[in-house]
N, C-alpha and C positions, 0 to 999 in steps of 0.2 A: 180469622182476623175480624171479619164483620161482626161476629157474635161478641167478641171481646170489646170491640169499639162501641157497639150499641149499649152494652151493659155499663161500660164506664161512663158513657154519656147520660144514661138514665139515673145513675146513682150519684151524679155530680151535684154540687151546690145549686140551689134553685135559680140563681142568677145566670147560670151557664148551662143548665140542664136541657137535654134534648126534649123538645115538646113544649118548652116555655112559650113558644110562639104558635102553638096549636098542634093538633093531632097530625096534620099533614106533614109536619116536620119529621115525626116518627115514621109515618108511612112511607116517606121518601128516602129513608135511610137505606144504604146498600144491602143490609141484612134482609130486607123484604123485596129485593129486586125482582124475584119471580113469583111474588105473592099476588093473587087475584083479589083485590079489595072489593071489586064491583059485585062479585057473586058470593061473598063470604056468608051472607045470611041464608043462602039457599043450600049450603053444604052441611052435611051431617058432621057433628062433632066427633073427633077421633076417640074420645072417651066420654061416656055418659054414665056417671055414677048412679048406683042404686042406693036409695035411702029408705029408712024405716019410718022416719018422722021428720018434722021440721027442725028438730034439734039433733039429728043423727050425726054421729062422729065416726062411724065405722070405716070411712074412707081415709082417715088420718092415722098416722103412726101414734102409738101410745108410749109414753115415757114415764118413768118414775118421777114423782114430784121431788124437786130439790128443797129440802127443809133446813138447809144449813144456814139460811140467811136470817 
């Protein structure tokens, strides 16, 4: 329920969107109730992509281009 709530509040119109009053508003949402914001920069990311160059796209799904437009 917290995940649904935060997503709905993040995709809302800008005049009522969560975070319109600053990042603390998002960080204080119940979805993040057990999240340790103070040491986030010291933690290792759960996924670190490997890239071949600055314009690498191997970590993204590839789709056929829609040419019907």
